[in-house]
TIDREN-283659 format. One record per atom (N, C-alpha, C): x, y, z; atom name. Coordinates in steps of 0.2 Angstrom, whole numbers. Example, Ala and Ser with C-alpha at 12.3 -4.5 7.8 and 13.67 -1.06 7.14 Angstrom:
BEGIN
[[66, -28, 39], "N"]
[[62, -22, 39], "CA"]
[[66, -16, 39], "C"]
[[64, -11, 35], "N"]
[[68, -5, 36], "CA"]
[[64, 0, 39], "C"]
This chain:
BEGIN
[[4, -6, 0], "N"]
[[0, 0, 0], "CA"]
[[4, 6, 0], "C"]
[[3, 11, -5], "N"]
[[7, 17, -5], "CA"]
[[4, 22, 0], "C"]
[[8, 26, 3], "N"]
[[5, 31, 8], "CA"]
[[6, 38, 5], "C"]
[[1, 40, 1], "N"]
[[1, 46, -2], "CA"]
[[-5, 50, -1], "C"]
[[-6, 56, -3], "N"]
[[-12, 59, -2], "CA"]
[[-13, 62, 5], "C"]
[[-19, 65, 6], "N"]
[[-20, 68, 13], "CA"]
[[-26, 65, 16], "C"]
[[-29, 59, 14], "N"]
[[-34, 56, 17], "CA"]
[[-31, 51, 22], "C"]
[[-35, 50, 28], "N"]
[[-32, 46, 33], "CA"]
[[-32, 39, 31], "C"]
[[-27, 35, 32], "N"]
[[-26, 28, 30], "CA"]
[[-28, 24, 36], "C"]
[[-29, 26, 42], "N"]
[[-30, 22, 48], "CA"]
[[-36, 18, 47], "C"]
[[-42, 20, 44], "N"]
[[-47, 15, 44], "CA"]
[[-46, 9, 39], "C"]
[[-42, 10, 34], "N"]
[[-40, 4, 30], "CA"]
[[-34, 1, 30], "C"]
[[-29, 4, 35], "N"]
[[-22, 2, 35], "CA"]
[[-22, -6, 37], "C"]
[[-18, -9, 33], "N"]
[[-16, -16, 34], "CA"]
[[-9, -16, 35], "C"]
[[-6, -17, 41], "N"]
[[1, -17, 42], "CA"]
[[5, -21, 37], "C"]
[[10, -18, 35], "N"]
[[15, -21, 30], "CA"]
[[21, -24, 34], "C"]
[[23, -30, 32], "N"]
[[28, -33, 35], "CA"]
[[35, -30, 33], "C"]
[[39, -28, 38], "N"]
[[46, -26, 37], "CA"]
[[50, -32, 37], "C"]
[[55, -33, 32], "N"]
[[59, -38, 32], "CA"]
[[66, -36, 33], "C"]
[[71, -39, 36], "N"]
[[78, -37, 37], "CA"]
[[81, -39, 31], "C"]
[[85, -35, 28], "N"]
[[89, -37, 22], "CA"]
[[95, -41, 24], "C"]
[[98, -44, 19], "N"]
[[104, -48, 21], "CA"]
[[110, -43, 23], "C"]
[[110, -37, 21], "N"]
[[115, -32, 23], "CA"]
[[113, -30, 30], "C"]
[[107, -29, 32], "N"]
[[105, -27, 39], "CA"]
[[107, -33, 44], "C"]
[[106, -39, 41], "N"]
[[108, -45, 46], "CA"]
[[115, -45, 48], "C"]
[[119, -43, 44], "N"]
[[127, -43, 45], "CA"]
[[129, -37, 49], "C"]
[[125, -32, 50], "N"]
[[127, -26, 53], "CA"]
[[127, -27, 61], "C"]
[[132, -24, 64], "N"]
[[132, -25, 72], "CA"]
[[128, -19, 75], "C"]
[[127, -14, 71], "N"]
[[123, -8, 74], "CA"]
[[116, -10, 74], "C"]
[[112, -7, 79], "N"]
[[105, -8, 79], "CA"]
[[102, -3, 74], "C"]
[[96, -5, 72], "N"]
[[92, -1, 67], "CA"]
[[91, 6, 70], "C"]
[[91, 11, 66], "N"]
[[90, 18, 68], "CA"]
[[83, 20, 70], "C"]
[[82, 26, 73], "N"]
[[76, 28, 76], "CA"]
[[71, 30, 70], "C"]
[[74, 31, 64], "N"]
[[70, 34, 58], "CA"]
[[73, 31, 52], "C"]
[[69, 28, 48], "N"]
[[71, 25, 41], "CA"]
[[67, 29, 36], "C"]
[[69, 30, 30], "N"]
[[65, 32, 25], "CA"]
[[65, 27, 19], "C"]
[[60, 23, 19], "N"]
[[60, 17, 15], "CA"]
[[54, 17, 9], "C"]
[[50, 22, 10], "N"]
[[44, 22, 6], "CA"]
[[44, 29, 3], "C"]
[[49, 31, -1], "N"]
[[49, 38, -4], "CA"]
[[51, 43, 1], "C"]
[[46, 47, 3], "N"]
[[48, 52, 8], "CA"]
[[43, 51, 14], "C"]
[[42, 45, 16], "N"]
[[38, 43, 22], "CA"]
[[43, 41, 27], "C"]
[[43, 45, 32], "N"]
[[48, 42, 38], "CA"]
[[44, 37, 42], "C"]
[[49, 32, 43], "N"]
[[47, 26, 47], "CA"]
[[50, 27, 54], "C"]
[[47, 27, 59], "N"]
[[49, 28, 66], "CA"]
[[50, 22, 70], "C"]
[[55, 21, 74], "N"]
[[55, 15, 78], "CA"]
[[50, 17, 84], "C"]
[[49, 12, 89], "N"]
[[45, 14, 95], "CA"]
[[48, 20, 99], "C"]
[[55, 19, 99], "N"]
[[58, 25, 103], "CA"]
[[57, 31, 99], "C"]
[[58, 31, 93], "N"]
[[57, 38, 89], "CA"]
[[50, 40, 89], "C"]
[[45, 36, 89], "N"]
[[38, 38, 89], "CA"]
[[37, 41, 96], "C"]
[[39, 38, 101], "N"]
[[38, 40, 108], "CA"]
[[41, 47, 109], "C"]
[[46, 49, 105], "N"]
[[50, 55, 106], "CA"]
[[46, 61, 102], "C"]
[[43, 59, 97], "N"]
[[40, 64, 92], "CA"]
[[32, 64, 92], "C"]
[[29, 59, 95], "N"]
[[22, 59, 94], "CA"]
[[18, 65, 96], "C"]
[[20, 67, 102], "N"]
[[16, 73, 105], "CA"]
[[17, 79, 100], "C"]
[[22, 79, 97], "N"]
[[24, 85, 93], "CA"]
[[20, 84, 86], "C"]
[[20, 78, 83], "N"]
[[17, 77, 77], "CA"]
[[10, 75, 76], "C"]
[[7, 73, 82], "N"]
[[0, 71, 81], "CA"]
[[-5, 76, 78], "C"]
[[-4, 82, 78], "N"]
[[-8, 87, 75], "CA"]
[[-7, 87, 68], "C"]
[[-2, 84, 65], "N"]
[[0, 84, 58], "CA"]
[[-2, 78, 54], "C"]
[[-3, 72, 58], "N"]
[[-4, 66, 54], "CA"]
[[-5, 60, 58], "C"]
[[-4, 54, 56], "N"]
[[-5, 48, 59], "CA"]
[[1, 43, 59], "C"]
[[1, 39, 64], "N"]
[[6, 34, 64], "CA"]
[[3, 27, 62], "C"]
[[6, 24, 57], "N"]
[[3, 18, 55], "CA"]
[[8, 12, 56], "C"]
[[6, 7, 60], "N"]
[[10, 2, 62], "CA"]
[[13, -3, 56], "C"]
[[19, -6, 57], "N"]
[[21, -11, 53], "CA"]
[[22, -17, 57], "C"]
[[23, -23, 54], "N"]
[[24, -29, 57], "CA"]
[[31, -31, 56], "C"]
[[35, -32, 62], "N"]
[[42, -33, 61], "CA"]
[[44, -38, 67], "C"]
[[49, -42, 65], "N"]
[[52, -47, 70], "CA"]
[[58, -43, 74], "C"]
[[60, -37, 72], "N"]
[[65, -34, 75], "CA"]
[[63, -27, 78], "C"]
[[57, -26, 81], "N"]
[[55, -20, 84], "CA"]
[[49, -18, 81], "C"]
[[46, -13, 85], "N"]
[[40, -9, 82], "CA"]
[[42, -3, 78], "C"]
[[39, -3, 72], "N"]
[[40, 3, 68], "CA"]
[[33, 6, 65], "C"]
[[33, 12, 64], "N"]
[[27, 16, 62], "CA"]
[[29, 21, 56], "C"]
[[25, 20, 51], "N"]
[[25, 25, 46], "CA"]
[[22, 32, 48], "C"]
[[25, 37, 47], "N"]
[[21, 44, 48], "CA"]
[[18, 46, 42], "C"]
[[11, 47, 42], "N"]
[[8, 49, 36], "CA"]
[[5, 56, 37], "C"]
[[8, 61, 34], "N"]
[[6, 68, 35], "CA"]
[[-1, 69, 31], "C"]
[[-5, 72, 35], "N"]
[[-12, 73, 32], "CA"]
[[-14, 79, 29], "C"]
[[-10, 84, 28], "N"]
[[-12, 90, 24], "CA"]
[[-6, 93, 20], "C"]
[[-8, 96, 15], "N"]
[[-4, 100, 11], "CA"]
[[-5, 108, 12], "C"]
[[0, 112, 12], "N"]
[[-2, 119, 12], "CA"]
[[1, 123, 6], "C"]
[[-2, 128, 4], "N"]
[[0, 132, -2], "CA"]
[[6, 137, 1], "C"]
[[12, 134, 2], "N"]
[[17, 138, 5], "CA"]
[[22, 140, 0], "C"]
[[22, 137, -6], "N"]
[[28, 139, -11], "CA"]
[[26, 145, -14], "C"]
[[31, 150, -14], "N"]
[[31, 156, -17], "CA"]
[[33, 155, -24], "C"]
[[29, 154, -29], "N"]
[[30, 152, -36], "CA"]
[[34, 158, -39], "C"]
[[32, 164, -37], "N"]
[[35, 170, -41], "CA"]
[[43, 170, -39], "C"]
[[45, 168, -33], "N"]
[[52, 169, -31], "CA"]
[[56, 163, -31], "C"]
[[52, 157, -32], "N"]
[[56, 151, -33], "CA"]
[[58, 150, -40], "C"]
[[63, 146, -41], "N"]
[[65, 144, -48], "CA"]
[[62, 138, -50], "C"]
[[57, 138, -55], "N"]
[[53, 132, -57], "CA"]
[[54, 131, -64], "C"]
[[54, 125, -66], "N"]
[[54, 123, -73], "CA"]
[[47, 121, -75], "C"]
[[44, 124, -80], "N"]
[[37, 122, -82], "CA"]
[[36, 118, -88], "C"]
[[31, 114, -89], "N"]
[[29, 111, -95], "CA"]
[[27, 117, -100], "C"]
[[30, 117, -106], "N"]
[[28, 122, -111], "CA"]
[[20, 121, -113], "C"]
[[18, 115, -113], "N"]
[[11, 114, -116], "CA"]
[[6, 116, -111], "C"]
[[7, 115, -104], "N"]
[[2, 117, -99], "CA"]
[[4, 122, -94], "C"]
[[10, 124, -94], "N"]
[[12, 129, -89], "CA"]
[[13, 126, -82], "C"]
[[11, 119, -81], "N"]
[[11, 116, -74], "CA"]
[[19, 116, -72], "C"]
[[20, 115, -66], "N"]
[[27, 114, -64], "CA"]
[[29, 107, -65], "C"]
[[35, 107, -68], "N"]
[[39, 101, -70], "CA"]
[[44, 99, -64], "C"]
[[47, 104, -62], "N"]
[[53, 103, -57], "CA"]
[[54, 110, -54], "C"]
[[56, 110, -47], "N"]
[[57, 115, -44], "CA"]
[[65, 115, -42], "C"]
[[69, 120, -44], "N"]
[[76, 119, -43], "CA"]
[[78, 124, -37], "C"]
[[74, 129, -35], "N"]
[[76, 133, -29], "CA"]
[[69, 134, -26], "C"]
[[69, 132, -20], "N"]
[[62, 133, -16], "CA"]
[[63, 140, -12], "C"]
[[57, 144, -13], "N"]
[[56, 149, -8], "CA"]
[[49, 149, -6], "C"]
[[48, 149, 1], "N"]
[[42, 148, 4], "CA"]
[[39, 154, 7], "C"]
[[33, 155, 8], "N"]
[[30, 160, 11], "CA"]
[[30, 160, 18], "C"]
[[34, 164, 21], "N"]
[[35, 164, 29], "CA"]
[[29, 163, 33], "C"]
[[24, 167, 31], "N"]
[[18, 166, 35], "CA"]
[[14, 159, 35], "C"]
[[15, 156, 29], "N"]
[[12, 149, 29], "CA"]
[[16, 144, 32], "C"]
[[22, 144, 33], "N"]
[[26, 139, 37], "CA"]
[[28, 141, 44], "C"]
[[26, 147, 46], "N"]
[[27, 149, 53], "CA"]
[[24, 144, 58], "C"]
[[27, 143, 63], "N"]
[[25, 138, 68], "CA"]
[[23, 131, 66], "C"]
[[26, 129, 60], "N"]
[[25, 122, 58], "CA"]
[[31, 118, 59], "C"]
[[31, 112, 60], "N"]
[[36, 107, 60], "CA"]
[[38, 104, 54], "C"]
[[33, 102, 50], "N"]
[[34, 99, 44], "CA"]
[[28, 100, 39], "C"]
[[28, 100, 33], "N"]
[[23, 101, 28], "CA"]
[[24, 98, 21], "C"]
[[19, 98, 17], "N"]
[[20, 96, 10], "CA"]
[[16, 101, 6], "C"]
[[18, 102, 0], "N"]
[[15, 107, -4], "CA"]
[[12, 104, -10], "C"]
[[6, 106, -13], "N"]
[[3, 103, -18], "CA"]
[[7, 103, -25], "C"]
[[12, 107, -26], "N"]
[[16, 107, -32], "CA"]
[[21, 101, -32], "C"]
[[22, 99, -26], "N"]
[[27, 93, -26], "CA"]
[[24, 89, -20], "C"]
[[19, 85, -20], "N"]
[[16, 82, -14], "CA"]
[[19, 76, -12], "C"]
[[25, 73, -15], "N"]
[[28, 68, -13], "CA"]
[[34, 69, -8], "C"]
[[36, 76, -8], "N"]
[[41, 78, -4], "CA"]
[[39, 80, 3], "C"]
[[42, 78, 8], "N"]
[[41, 80, 15], "CA"]
[[46, 85, 17], "C"]
[[44, 92, 18], "N"]
[[48, 97, 20], "CA"]
[[48, 98, 28], "C"]
[[53, 99, 31], "N"]
[[54, 100, 38], "CA"]
[[57, 107, 39], "C"]
[[55, 110, 45], "N"]
[[57, 117, 47], "CA"]
[[63, 116, 52], "C"]
[[67, 122, 53], "N"]
[[72, 122, 58], "CA"]
[[70, 119, 65], "C"]
[[63, 120, 66], "N"]
[[61, 118, 73], "CA"]
[[60, 111, 73], "C"]
[[59, 107, 68], "N"]
[[59, 100, 67], "CA"]
[[66, 97, 68], "C"]
[[70, 100, 64], "N"]
[[77, 98, 65], "CA"]
[[80, 99, 72], "C"]
[[78, 104, 75], "N"]
[[80, 105, 82], "CA"]
[[77, 100, 87], "C"]
[[71, 99, 86], "N"]
[[67, 93, 90], "CA"]
[[71, 87, 89], "C"]
[[73, 85, 83], "N"]
[[76, 78, 82], "CA"]
[[83, 78, 85], "C"]
[[87, 84, 84], "N"]
[[94, 84, 87], "CA"]
[[93, 84, 94], "C"]
[[88, 88, 97], "N"]
[[88, 88, 104], "CA"]
[[85, 82, 108], "C"]
[[82, 77, 104], "N"]
[[80, 71, 107], "CA"]
[[85, 65, 106], "C"]
[[90, 67, 102], "N"]
[[95, 62, 102], "CA"]
[[93, 56, 97], "C"]
[[88, 57, 93], "N"]
[[86, 51, 88], "CA"]
[[91, 50, 83], "C"]
[[92, 44, 81], "N"]
[[97, 43, 75], "CA"]
[[93, 41, 69], "C"]
[[97, 42, 63], "N"]
[[94, 40, 57], "CA"]
[[92, 45, 52], "C"]
[[91, 51, 55], "N"]
[[89, 57, 51], "CA"]
[[95, 60, 47], "C"]
[[93, 62, 40], "N"]
[[98, 65, 36], "CA"]
[[94, 70, 33], "C"]
[[96, 77, 35], "N"]
[[92, 82, 32], "CA"]
[[96, 86, 27], "C"]
[[93, 88, 22], "N"]
[[96, 92, 16], "CA"]
[[93, 99, 16], "C"]
[[97, 104, 16], "N"]
[[95, 111, 16], "CA"]
[[92, 112, 9], "C"]
[[86, 114, 8], "N"]
[[83, 116, 2], "CA"]
[[81, 123, 1], "C"]
[[81, 127, 7], "N"]
[[79, 134, 7], "CA"]
[[82, 137, 13], "C"]
[[83, 143, 13], "N"]
[[85, 147, 19], "CA"]
[[80, 152, 20], "C"]
[[80, 154, 26], "N"]
[[76, 160, 29], "CA"]
[[71, 158, 33], "C"]
């Protein structure tokens, strides 16, 4: 089951079984608190979920996985916001329709992302964007497995 869109999946969710790969079986390190294995859907360990759940519960839902090596949960963000400033961003558009093909430089409307931890935008609904506040939350909690890429400043 793909976890996209903004509709709740809780009523229809059938937990997916996570399997350890051969590479993971040979690792001496424990699995991290966050994995990203389904596109841009973060998968939290039980410890990771317990650290962020109170902060993220207003944004989305945690969907459980079946696993022999611990409890894991996909975080499904349930809303998109119109935060992209298309005028100031660098975008490539399809000539035929004018729709956005690719965004090469993101500029967001500050009033739209103020007081948010994470968000998605309708122009690129498969990317999960996080704010400095989310990064601070993760670093402050000591959770492992996150890899942030700076996409915009300000």
